[in-house]
C-alpha positions as CSV (number, residue, x, y, z in Angstrom):
1,M,95.6,202.4,76.3
2,E,95.0,204.7,73.4
3,T,97.1,204.1,70.4
4,D,95.8,206.6,67.8
5,H,97.2,210.0,67.9
6,S,94.9,212.9,68.5
7,M,97.1,215.8,67.5
8,T,100.1,216.6,65.4
9,V,102.7,219.3,65.8
10,E,104.9,220.8,63.1
11,Y,108.0,222.9,63.5
12,N,107.6,226.0,61.4
13,G,111.2,227.5,61.9
14,S,112.2,230.4,64.0
15,L,111.3,228.7,67.3
16,R,107.6,228.4,66.2
17,T,105.4,225.4,66.0
18,T,101.8,224.7,65.0
19,A,99.7,222.1,66.7
20,T,96.7,220.7,65.0
21,H,93.8,219.0,66.9
22,L,92.8,216.2,64.3
23,K,89.2,215.8,65.3
24,S,88.4,219.5,65.0
25,A,91.2,220.7,62.7
26,N,91.8,223.6,65.2
27,N,95.4,224.9,65.2
28,L,97.4,226.4,68.1
29,I,100.7,228.2,67.5
30,T,103.5,228.4,70.0
31,D,106.3,230.7,69.9
32,A,109.4,230.7,72.2
33,P,109.4,233.4,74.8
34,T,111.7,236.5,74.5
35,D,113.7,235.5,77.5
36,N,114.7,232.2,75.6
37,N,115.6,233.5,72.0
38,G,112.0,233.8,70.9
39,K,109.7,236.5,69.6
40,G,107.0,235.9,72.3
41,D,104.2,236.4,69.8
42,S,102.1,233.6,71.1
43,F,101.9,231.1,73.8
44,S,105.1,229.3,74.7
45,P,105.0,225.6,75.4
46,T,105.3,226.3,79.1
47,D,102.6,228.9,78.9
48,L,100.4,226.1,77.5
49,V,101.3,223.8,80.4
50,C,100.2,226.5,82.9
51,S,97.0,227.4,81.0
52,A,96.2,223.6,80.6
53,L,96.3,223.3,84.4
54,S,93.8,226.1,84.9
55,S,91.5,224.9,82.0
56,C,91.5,221.4,83.2
57,M,90.7,222.6,86.8
58,M,87.8,224.6,85.6
59,T,86.5,221.8,83.5
60,I,86.5,219.4,86.4
61,M,84.8,222.1,88.6
62,G,82.3,222.4,85.7
63,I,81.6,218.7,85.7
64,Y,80.9,218.9,89.5
65,A,78.9,222.2,89.2
66,D,76.7,220.7,86.4
67,R,76.0,217.7,88.6
68,E,75.1,219.8,91.5
69,G,73.1,222.4,89.5
70,I,75.5,225.3,90.1
71,D,76.2,227.8,87.4
72,I,79.9,228.6,87.2
73,S,79.7,230.5,83.9
74,G,81.9,233.5,84.0
75,M,84.5,231.9,86.3
76,S,87.9,233.3,85.5
77,S,91.5,232.6,86.5
78,E,94.7,234.6,86.5
79,V,97.7,232.3,85.9
80,T,101.3,233.0,86.9
81,K,104.2,230.9,85.7
82,V,107.4,230.9,87.7
83,M,110.4,229.7,85.9
84,A,113.6,228.3,87.3
85,S,117.0,227.6,85.8
86,G,119.5,224.8,86.0
87,P,117.8,223.2,84.2
88,R,115.2,225.6,82.7
89,R,111.8,224.5,83.9
90,I,108.5,225.6,85.4
91,S,109.0,225.6,89.2
92,E,105.6,226.9,90.1
93,I,102.3,227.6,88.7
94,K,100.0,230.0,90.6
95,V,96.3,229.9,89.7
96,H,93.7,232.4,91.2
97,F,90.2,231.5,90.5
98,S,87.5,234.1,90.8
99,H,83.7,234.5,90.3
100,T,81.5,237.3,91.5
101,D,78.5,235.4,92.2
102,I,78.4,231.6,92.5
103,K,75.1,230.4,94.0
104,A,76.4,227.4,96.1
105,T,76.5,226.3,99.7
106,E,79.8,226.3,101.7
107,H,80.1,222.6,101.3
108,Q,79.6,222.9,97.4
109,R,82.3,225.7,97.4
110,D,84.7,223.5,99.3
111,M,84.0,220.6,96.9
112,L,84.7,222.8,93.9
113,K,88.1,223.6,95.3
114,K,88.7,220.0,96.2
115,V,87.7,218.6,92.8
116,A,90.0,221.3,91.1
117,E,93.0,219.8,92.8
118,Q,92.1,216.4,91.3
119,C,92.1,217.3,87.6
120,P,94.1,215.1,85.2
121,V,96.6,217.8,84.5
122,A,97.4,218.5,88.1
123,L,97.8,214.8,88.8
124,S,100.1,214.4,85.7
125,L,102.6,217.1,86.6
126,S,105.7,216.3,88.6
127,P,105.3,216.4,92.3
128,T,108.2,218.8,92.3
129,L,106.3,221.5,90.4
130,K,104.5,223.6,93.0
131,Q,100.9,224.3,92.3
132,T,99.6,227.2,94.3
133,L,95.9,227.7,94.2
134,S,93.6,230.4,95.5
135,F,89.9,230.9,95.1
136,D,87.6,234.0,95.3
137,F,84.1,232.8,95.2
């Protein structure tokens, strides 16, 4: 079990935070969305959850693709966040993956889809959060 922290987050006021990744010193700013009293000038925390899901899935697909000798460079995704109220939460994350020309067998394409569903972020989210995936490759 990890005990050292790997990031810090500071509240800047006006519903904005700055997260710092300690190893790289990279910063990430969040802003509350306009429908929740914010300016919407940056990713909201719930936007980050949704983009983290897509990024994690692509990373896991990349690990599989590298092992199989498949180049998935250029893969992209469109991510849609569906919010619910009572309490306010993410009720569904829709991720559509696309790539114009993956050179892979049908089995390898099926495995890319299967490993995406097993990414750590997907497995860490509540089972009540609907994850709708679609693939165009």
